[in-house]
N, C-alpha and C positions, 0 to 999 in steps of 0.2 A: 663738549658735546660729542666729538668723535670718539672719545674714550667710552662714553656710554653706549654709543651705537655698536662698538666692537664688543663690549662686555655682554650685551644681551644675547647675541648669537652664541657666545661661548657658554652661557647658562643653558640655552636651549640644546646645544650640542652635548653638553655634559649630562643633561637630564635624559636625553635620548640614549646616550651611551650607557647610563646607569640602568635604564629600563631594559636595554638589550642584555645587559649583564645579569639581570635578575630573572629574565624570561625562562631559562632552563630550569632554575630552581622552582619556578611556578609549576612547571609540568611535573617535575620530580616529586613535589609535595602534594600533588593532586591525586585523588581527593583526600582531604584531611578529615572528612566525616561523611555521613550519609548523603547520597545523591538521590534526588526525587525525579522519577520518570513519569511524566503526565501522559496517561492514555486517555484520549478524549472520547472514549466510548465506555459503556457499562462493562462490568466484569463478565467473563464467560464467552465473549465473542471471539472472532478470529484474531483481531488486532490485539486484544487483551492477552490471549493465550500466547501469541508470538512474543509479545512484550515481556511476559513473565519468564519465558524461556531465556531471552536475552539478558534480563535483569539478573537472573540466577547465575548465569555464566560470567557476567561482568563483576558481580560480587566476588566470585571465586577468583577471577583474574586480577582484580585490583586489591582484594583483601579488605574492601570497604563495602558497606551496604548500598545497593541500588534498589530503591523501593518504588513499587508501582503505586501511582495515585490515579484512580479512575475519576475523570471529570466529564461525564457524558452529557449529552444534550445538543439539540440543533444539528444533528448529523456530524458531530465533531467540532462544531464552531466554538462552543463554550470553553472546552478544555484547551483548544488551540489558541484562543485569545489569551487565556490565563498564562500559557507558556510564553507567548510572545511578549507579555508585559512583565515577565519575571526578571530577576537580577541576571546580569550577563556574566556570571562567575563560574559556570559549569556545574552548579549544584542543582539546577532545574533543567531538565531535558524534555523533549517531546518525542514520544514514540507513537507513530501514526500510520495510516494507510492511504489508500487511493482517494478517499474522500477529501483529503488535503488539497488535491489538485482539481477535483471536480466541483467542489462547493462554490468556488468563485464564479462558475458559469450557471450553477443550479439556483443560486440565490441572487436576488437583486443587489444585495450588499453583504459582504462578510467582514467581520471585525479584525481582519489581518491581511497582510500581503504575503502570499506564499513564497515569493522570491526575496523581497526586501526585509521581511521581519525575522527571517531564520537563516542560520548557517547550517547547511546539510553536513552530516557526519558520515553516514554510510547507509546504503541500501542493504538491509539485512537479507531479505529473501523475497521471492515471488510466489504467489499463491494462485495458480491457474484454476480456471473453472472447467467443468466437464459438461459438454452439451449432452443432456440426457433427455430421453422421451419415455413416456409411460408405454408399457408393452402393447397397450390397446391401439396405439397410433401406428399405422402401417408404413413405417419408414425405418430403414436400417442404415442410412448414410446421409451425409449432408446434401448430396445431390437429390436424393429422394425427398428430403424435407423441403428443400427449395422448390421442387416441382409441385409438391402438395400445397405449399403456401401460395404459389402462383396460381394454382387451380382454385384455391379457396381464399382469396384476398380478404383480410380482416376477420377470418373465421377461426384461425388457430391462435390460441392464447399461450403466452409463456409466463411462468411464475417468476416473481421477483420479491426480494425481502424489503420492498419499499421503493418509492420513487427516488431515483438518483443513486440507488445501491449499485454495487459492482455487477451483480447478475442482471439488473435492469439495463444498464448501459452496455453490457456485453451483447444483450439481445438487440438493442437499438443499432449497435455497430454492425451486427449481422444483417439486420433489415436493410441498412443503407448499402452495404457492400453487395448483398445478394439481390437487391431490388425487389424485396418482398415486404408485406405489411402484417407480420405477426403482431398481435396485440398484447401489450404488457398488462398483466394482472397483478397489481400490487397487494402484498400481504403485509401484516404487521410483524415483520421480523422473519428471520430465516427458518425458524421452527415451523410456524404456520405455513410458510411457502412449501416446505418439504412435505408437510402433511397433505397439502393441496395436490402436489404432483404424485405422491405415493398413492393417493386415493383416486387418481385419474380425473380429478376435478379440473386441473390444468395440465395439458399433455406434454408441455415442453418446459425445460428450465436450464439455465446456465448455472449449474450447481458447483460450489467450491469443491475441489477434489478431495479435501479432507472429509467432507460429508458424503460425497458420492460413492466412494469405494465400497463400503459395506452393502449398500443397496444394489449396486451393480453386480457384486458377487452373488447376492442372493437371488438375482433375477427379477427383483421388483422394479428395477429401472434398466433401460437399455442405453449404454453409452455409445454415441455415434461419433464423437470427436472431442478433442481437448483444445482449449483456447490458447495454449502456449505456442511458442515458435518451434519447439521440439516435443516429441512424444515423452510421456511420463514413464519413469521406470516401473511404477506400480501398475501401469496399464499399457504395457508395451505393444499390445495389439490394437489399441485405439489410435487412429490417425489424428493429426492436427486438423483444425478447420482449414488452415492454409493449404495443406497438401490435399485436402478434399475438394478443392476447387476455388476457394476464396483466397487467392494469393495475397499475402500481406496482412491477413487478419491476425490480430493478437490482442488479447484482453486478459489481464491478470490483476488480481488484488496484489498489492505490494506492502511490505512492512519496512519502515525505515526510522532512523534515529536522527534528530535534529536538535539544535540549541538556539536560544535567542540570538539574533544578530548582534555582533559585537563581542561575543564570547572570545577570550584570548586564543590566538592561533595555536599556541602550544598545547592548550587543553583539548582543542578540537582535534589536533593531530594525534594526541595520545589516545583519545577515545576511538578515533578511526583505526589506529593500529591494533587496539585490543579487539574491536569488533571484527576486523578482517581476520585476525588470528583465530578467533573463536569460530568463525564460519568456515575456516579451512580444516578444522579438526575432524577426524574420521567419525567420531561418535555423533557430532552435531549433524554432519552430512547424512548419516544413516538415519538418525531420528527424524529429520525433516523429510527425507526421501520416502519414508514409510507413510507419511501423512500427505504425500503428493505435493509437497512444498519444495521449491527449488532454491537452495542456498545461494547467496550472492557474495556480499562483503566486498564492496568496491571503494574506489577513492572518493574523496570529498567532491572533486571536480566532476567525476562521472555521475555521482548522485545528483548534483546540481543540474547537470545537463538532462538527466532523466526527468527531473521535476518539470523543467521548462518544456520539454517535448511533450510530456503528458498533459500539461495545461492546454497546449495548443491542440493536441489530438482530440481530447474530450470536449473542448469548447465547440469544435466543429460538429461532433456527434450530437451533443446536447442541443445545439442550435437547430440542426436538421430535424431532430426528433420532436422538438418542442417541449422537452422535459423541463419541469420547474418544480421547486419545492415551496416557494412563497409567491 
């Protein structure tokens, strides 16, 4: 009996040692074929565009194809669930954005756990919004907008690309911190929302920087602040919302790469190293900077912490605003 008890631990120890011995080979041989990157939104949007940029660079970096698969629906929930239930072998990844952390508060129930069902790989980049107003609105600064909104409570509308979208929640955070009640006007997508503000139908919008630039340059919209923590190189004269009076304000779309929970550590570390290296290249930094996007490329632990803090932050904003999707 004693011999058996001693023999079993040796088997366990031997198996563990063998697993450790083969782990480096697992990373060295990865990927052995095409890798699927699920984007839980339709083609053509900001998350999809950023994902395709990264997929192209990962294909070049690894020498194997990284292929985008668009699985849109339910504000990202359908594709995210598909990724969560995929094999934990590194051949199915999730490339997503801020909806990943806001959906758990916007929906009564989501088919995934943002923390438990995924292993974060790296935050690719941040996509700040620009607080723009139609030229017909008599404000040229955040302070003037707040003063006008306080003088006309509930009378100033801000456009959004749908309930729960990044522009919508950026506006709700602004309302909360400024103590004003601008009213969200939801449009069916970013295109219609832009048409609304360009036509003066809705005078205010927290517009993604990548879309705001051309209209600000043409004078069709007036930029009064950016929602990032620092000024954008493409708009150096436009102050941040924080430095304009709302200290601590920050609201950005973000783009990041994750894997189903349980994916081998060696594969996760390899993917992280490649993403970080890609984001540090001069041409990538320049390309993103021209679009008003801030490159990041951080550690797995830093991205995990970012996700947790964003869940808490936006849960409070959503609760205070009463925003819901279902």
